[in-house]
NULOGU-422990 format. One record per residue: residue in three letters; x, y, z of N, C-alpha, C in turn; residue number from 1. Coordinates in Angstrom, 1 decimal, m for minus. Layout:
   zalum      n.u      n.v      n.w     ca.u     ca.v     ca.w      c.u      c.v      c.w   rose
     ALA        X        Y        Z        X        Y        Z        X        Y        Z    NUM
...
// end
This chain:
   zalum      n.u      n.v      n.w     ca.u     ca.v     ca.w      c.u      c.v      c.w   rose
     MET     m7.1     m6.2    m14.7     m7.0     m4.7    m14.4     m5.7     m4.3    m14.9      1
     THR     m5.7     m3.1    m15.6     m4.4     m2.6    m16.1     m3.7     m1.9    m15.0      2
     LEU     m2.4     m1.7    m15.2     m1.6     m1.0    m14.2     m2.0      0.4    m14.0      3
     LYS     m2.4      1.0    m15.2     m2.9      2.4    m15.1     m4.2      2.5    m14.3      4
     ARG     m5.1      1.6    m14.5     m6.3      1.6    m13.7     m6.1      1.4    m12.3      5
     ALA     m5.2      0.5    m12.0     m4.8      0.2    m10.6     m4.2      1.4     m9.9      6
     ALA     m3.4      2.1    m10.6     m2.8      3.4    m10.1     m3.9      4.4     m9.8      7
     ILE     m4.9      4.5    m10.7     m6.0      5.5    m10.5     m6.7      5.1     m9.2      8
     LEU     m7.0      3.8     m9.1     m7.8      3.4     m7.9     m7.0      3.7     m6.6      9
     VAL     m5.7      3.4     m6.6     m4.9      3.7     m5.5     m4.9      5.2     m5.2     10
     ALA     m4.9      6.0     m6.2     m4.9      7.4     m6.0     m6.1      7.9     m5.3     11
     LEU     m7.2      7.1     m5.4     m8.5      7.5     m4.8     m8.6      7.0     m3.4     12
     LEU     m7.6      6.2     m2.9     m7.7      5.7     m1.6     m7.7      6.9     m0.5     13
     PRO     m8.3      6.7      0.6     m8.3      7.7      1.6     m6.9      7.9      2.1     14
     LEU     m6.5      9.2      2.4     m5.2      9.5      2.9     m5.0      8.9      4.3     15
     SER     m6.0      8.6      5.0     m5.9      8.1      6.3     m5.3      6.8      6.4     16
     LEU     m5.2      6.0      5.3     m4.7      4.7      5.3     m3.2      4.7      5.8     17
     ALA     m2.4      5.6      5.2     m1.0      5.6      5.5     m0.6      6.8      6.4     18
     ALA     m1.6      7.7      6.7     m1.3      8.9      7.5     m0.5      8.7      8.7     19
     PRO     m0.8      7.6      9.5      0.0      7.4     10.7      1.5      7.3     10.4     20
     MET      1.9      6.8      9.3      3.3      6.6      8.9      4.0      8.0      8.9     21
     ALA      3.3      9.0      8.6      3.9     10.3      8.5      4.4     10.8      9.9     22
     MET      3.8     10.3     10.9      4.2     10.6     12.2      5.2      9.7     12.8     23
     ALA      5.6      8.6     12.2      6.5      7.6     12.7      7.9      7.9     12.3     24
     ALA      8.3      9.1     12.2      9.6      9.5     11.7     10.8      8.8     12.4     25
     PRO     10.9      8.9     13.8     12.1      8.3     14.4     12.3      6.8     14.0     26
     LYS     11.3      6.0     14.0     11.4      4.6     13.6     11.7      4.4     12.1     27
     ALA     11.0      5.3     11.3     11.2      5.1      9.8     12.5      5.6      9.3     28
     ASP     13.1      6.6     10.0     14.4      7.1      9.6     15.5      6.2     10.0     29
     THR     15.7      5.1      9.3     16.6      4.1      9.7     18.1      4.5      9.6     30
     ASN     18.4      5.4      8.7     19.8      5.9      8.6     20.1      7.1      9.4     31
     GLY     19.1      7.6     10.2     19.4      8.7     11.1     19.7     10.0     10.5     32
     ASP     19.4     10.3      9.2     19.7     11.6      8.6     18.6     12.6      8.8     33
     GLY     17.6     12.3      9.5     16.5     13.3      9.8     15.5     13.4      8.7     34
     MET     15.7     12.6      7.6     14.8     12.6      6.5     14.3     11.2      6.3     35
     ILE     13.1     11.1      5.6     12.6      9.8      5.3     12.5      9.6      3.8     36
     SER     13.3      8.6      3.4     13.3      8.3      1.9     12.0      7.5      1.6     37
     LEU     11.7      7.3      0.3     10.6      6.4     m0.1     10.8      5.0      0.4     38
     ASP     12.1      4.5      0.3     12.3      3.1      0.8     12.1      3.0      2.3     39
     GLU     12.5      4.0      3.1     12.3      3.9      4.5     10.8      4.0      4.8     40
     TYR     10.1      4.9      4.1      8.7      5.1      4.3      7.9      3.8      4.0     41
     GLN      8.2      3.2      2.9      7.6      1.9      2.5      7.9      0.8      3.5     42
     ALA      9.1      0.7      3.9      9.5     m0.4      4.9      8.7     m0.2      6.2     43
     ALA      8.6      1.1      6.6      7.9      1.3      7.9      6.4      1.0      7.7     44
     ALA      5.8      1.3      6.6      4.4      1.1      6.3      4.2     m0.4      6.3     45
     ARG      5.1     m1.2      5.6      4.9     m2.6      5.5      5.0     m3.2      7.0     46
     THR      6.0     m2.8      7.8      6.1     m3.3      9.1      4.9     m3.0      9.9     47
     ARG      4.3     m1.8      9.8      3.1     m1.4     10.5      1.9     m2.3     10.2     48
     LEU      1.7     m2.5      8.9      0.6     m3.3      8.4      0.8     m4.8      8.7     49
     LEU      2.0     m5.3      8.6      2.2     m6.7      8.8      2.2     m7.1     10.2     50
     LYS      2.1     m6.2     11.1      1.8     m6.5     12.5      0.5     m7.3     12.7     51
     PHE     m0.4     m7.1     11.7     m1.7     m7.7     11.7     m1.7     m9.0     10.9     52
     ASP     m0.6     m9.4     10.4     m0.5    m10.7      9.7     m0.4    m11.8     10.7     53
     THR     m1.5    m12.3     11.2     m1.5    m13.2     12.3     m1.1    m14.6     11.9     54
     ASP     m1.2    m15.0     10.6     m0.7    m16.3     10.2      0.7    m16.3      9.6     55
     GLY      1.3    m15.1      9.6      2.7    m15.0      9.2      3.1    m15.3      7.8     56
     ASP      2.1    m15.2      6.9      2.3    m15.5      5.5      2.8    m14.3      4.6     57
     GLY      3.1    m13.2      5.3      3.6    m12.0      4.6      2.6    m11.2      3.8     58
     LYS      1.3    m11.4      4.1      0.3    m10.6      3.4     m1.0    m10.6      4.3     59
     LEU     m1.9     m9.7      4.1     m3.1     m9.6      4.9     m4.3    m10.1      4.2     60
     SER     m5.0    m11.0      4.9     m6.3    m11.5      4.4     m7.3    m10.5      4.8     61
     LEU     m8.5    m10.6      4.2     m9.6     m9.7      4.7     m9.9     m9.8      6.1     62
     GLU     m9.9    m11.1      6.6    m10.1    m11.3      8.1     m9.1    m10.5      8.9     63
     GLU     m7.8    m10.6      8.5     m6.7     m9.9      9.3     m6.9     m8.4      9.2     64
     TRP     m7.3     m7.9      8.0     m7.5     m6.5      7.7     m8.6     m6.0      8.6     65
     LEU     m9.7     m6.7      8.8    m10.8     m6.2      9.6    m10.5     m6.3     11.1     66
     LYS     m9.5     m7.0     11.5     m9.2     m7.0     12.9     m8.2     m5.9     13.3     67
     ARG     m7.6     m5.2     12.4     m6.8     m4.1     12.7     m7.6     m2.9     13.1     68
     PRO     m7.0     m2.0     14.0     m7.8     m0.9     14.4     m8.0      0.1     13.3     69
     ALA     m9.2      0.5     13.1     m9.5      1.5     12.0     m8.9      2.8     12.3     70
     PRO     m8.4      3.6     11.3     m8.0      4.9     11.6     m9.1      5.8     12.2     71
     LYS     m8.7      6.7     13.0     m9.7      7.6     13.7    m10.7      8.3     12.7     72
     ASN    m10.1      8.7     11.6    m10.9      9.5     10.6    m11.4      8.7      9.4     73
     ALA    m11.4      7.3      9.6    m11.8      6.5      8.5    m13.3      6.7      8.1     74
     LYS    m13.5      6.9      6.8    m14.9      7.2      6.4    m15.4      6.1      5.4     75
     ARG    m14.6      5.3      5.0    m15.0      4.3      4.0    m15.1      2.9      4.7     76
     ASP    m16.0      2.1      4.1    m16.2      0.7      4.5    m14.8      0.0      4.4     77
     PRO    m14.4     m0.6      5.5    m13.1     m1.3      5.5    m13.0     m2.5      4.5     78
     THR    m14.1     m3.1      4.2    m14.1     m4.2      3.2    m13.9     m3.6      1.8     79
     ALA    m14.6     m2.6      1.5    m14.5     m1.9      0.2    m13.0     m1.4      0.0     80
     LEU    m12.5     m0.8      1.1    m11.1     m0.3      1.0    m10.1     m1.5      0.8     81
     PHE    m10.3     m2.6      1.5     m9.5     m3.8      1.2     m9.5     m4.2     m0.2     82
     ASN    m10.7     m4.2     m0.8    m10.9     m4.7     m2.2    m10.3     m3.7     m3.2     83
     ARG    m10.2     m2.4     m2.8     m9.5     m1.4     m3.7     m8.0     m1.6     m3.7     84
     ILE     m7.5     m1.9     m2.5     m6.0     m2.1     m2.4     m5.6     m3.4     m3.0     85
     ASP     m6.4     m4.4     m2.9     m6.2     m5.7     m3.5     m6.3     m5.7     m5.0     86
     THR     m5.4     m5.0     m5.6     m5.6     m4.7     m7.1     m5.5     m6.0     m7.9     87
     ASN     m4.9     m7.1     m7.5     m4.9     m8.3     m8.3     m6.0     m9.2     m7.9     88
     HIS     m6.8     m8.8     m7.0     m8.1     m9.5     m6.6     m7.8    m11.0     m6.2     89
     ASP     m6.7    m11.2     m5.5     m6.4    m12.6     m5.0     m6.9    m12.8     m3.6     90
     GLY     m7.6    m11.8     m3.0     m8.1    m12.0     m1.6     m7.1    m11.6     m0.5     91
     PHE     m5.9    m11.1     m0.9     m4.9    m10.7      0.0     m4.3     m9.3     m0.4     92
     ILE     m3.8     m8.6      0.6     m3.0     m7.4      0.4     m1.6     m7.8      0.6     93
     ASP     m0.8     m7.9     m0.5      0.6     m8.3     m0.4      1.5     m7.1     m0.3     94
     THR      2.8     m7.3     m0.1      3.7     m6.2      0.1      3.8     m5.3     m1.1     95
     ALA      3.6     m5.8     m2.3      3.6     m4.9     m3.5      2.4     m4.0     m3.5     96
     GLU      1.3     m4.5     m3.1      0.1     m3.6     m3.0      0.2     m2.6     m1.9     97
     MET      0.8     m3.0     m0.8      1.1     m2.1      0.3      2.0     m1.0     m0.2     98
     ASP      3.0     m1.3     m0.9      4.0     m0.4     m1.5      3.4      0.6     m2.4     99
     ILE      2.4      0.2     m3.2      1.7      1.1     m4.1      1.0      2.2     m3.3    100
     VAL      0.3      1.8     m2.2     m0.5      2.7     m1.4      0.5      3.7     m0.7    101
     SER      1.6      3.2     m0.1      2.5      4.0      0.7      3.2      4.9     m0.3    102
     LYS      3.5      4.5     m1.5      4.2      5.4     m2.4      3.3      6.6     m2.8    103
     LYS      2.0      6.4     m3.0      1.1      7.5     m3.3      1.1      8.5     m2.2    104
     ARG      1.0      7.9     m1.0      0.9      8.8      0.2      2.2      9.6      0.4    105
     PHE      3.4      8.9      0.2      4.7      9.6      0.2      4.7     10.7     m0.8    106
     GLU      4.3     10.5     m2.0      4.3     11.5     m3.0      3.4     12.7     m2.6    107
     ARG      2.3     12.5     m2.0      1.5     13.6     m1.5      2.1     14.4     m0.4    108
     LEU      2.8     13.7      0.5      3.5     14.4      1.6      4.7     15.1      1.1    109
     ASP      5.4     14.6      0.1      6.7     15.2     m0.4      6.4     16.4     m1.2    110
     LYS      6.0     17.5     m0.5      5.5     18.7     m1.2      6.6     19.3     m2.2    111
     ASN      7.8     19.2     m1.8      8.8     19.8     m2.7      9.4     18.8     m3.7    112
     ALA      8.9     17.6     m3.7      9.2     16.5     m4.7     10.7     16.3     m4.7    113
     ASP     11.4     16.3     m3.5     12.8     16.0     m3.5     13.1     14.5     m3.2    114
     GLY     12.1     13.7     m3.0     12.3     12.3     m2.7     12.6     12.0     m1.3    115
     GLN     12.5     13.0     m0.4     12.7     12.9      1.0     11.6     13.6      1.8    116
     LEU     11.2     13.1      2.9     10.2     13.7      3.7     11.0     14.4      4.9    117
     SER     10.9     15.7      4.9     11.5     16.5      6.0     10.5     16.5      7.2    118
     LYS     11.0     17.0      8.3     10.1     17.1      9.5      8.9     17.9      9.2    119
     ASP      9.0     19.0      8.5      7.8     19.8      8.1      6.8     19.1      7.2    120
     GLU      7.3     18.3      6.3      6.4     17.5      5.5      5.7     16.4      6.2    121
     ARG      6.4     15.8      7.2      5.9     14.8      8.0      4.9     15.3      9.1    122
     HIS      5.0     16.6      9.4      4.2     17.2     10.5      3.6     18.5      9.9    123
     PRO      2.7     18.4      8.9      2.2     19.6      8.2      1.3     20.5      9.1    124
     HIS      0.9     20.0     10.2      0.1     20.8     11.1      0.9     21.8     12.0    125
     LYS      2.2     21.6     12.0      3.1     22.5     12.8      3.3     23.8     12.0    126
     LYS      3.6     24.8     12.8      3.8     26.2     12.2      5.0     26.1     11.2    127
     GLY      4.8     26.7     10.1      5.9     26.8      9.1      5.9     25.6      8.1    128
     ALA      5.1     24.6      8.4      5.1     23.4      7.5      4.2     23.7      6.3    129
     ALA      4.5     22.8      5.3      3.7     22.9      4.1      2.2     22.7      4.3    130
     ASP      1.4     23.4      3.6     m0.1     23.3      3.7     m0.5     22.0      3.2    131
     SER     m1.2     21.2      4.0     m1.7     19.9      3.5     m3.3     19.9      3.4    132
     SER     m3.8     21.1      3.4     m5.3     21.2      3.4     m5.9     20.7      2.1    133
     GLN     m5.1     20.6      1.1     m5.6     20.3     m0.2     m5.6     18.7     m0.4    134
     GLU     m5.1     18.0      0.6     m5.1     16.5      0.4     m6.4     15.9      0.5    135
// end
């Protein structure tokens, strides 16, 4: 699979996969500046997903993936979603593949494209925040 095709597949992933990370601002904001950088966002996403890495190998197998709680608004088959994220088709979601997904989500949330997520971008449902209805 080419990198371009992998990027297209990741772009098609449901936004619910990384959506909870948008709400995890206090933990993700490791430098305390009130903003979330891409690095902070990806580190928080990896930490969140790797909680389900029961064998401690630094990646998620399909079995581990299926044991994690499904997002409330999940609409896709979790096995199919796993297979889409596993772009190298090795049977695992590694940190590089996690980073691809979280980067796409970060870019969607970063409405002003400044490379930082503000409180309004992290909480689009609050008054005065950027409209996220097009996601």
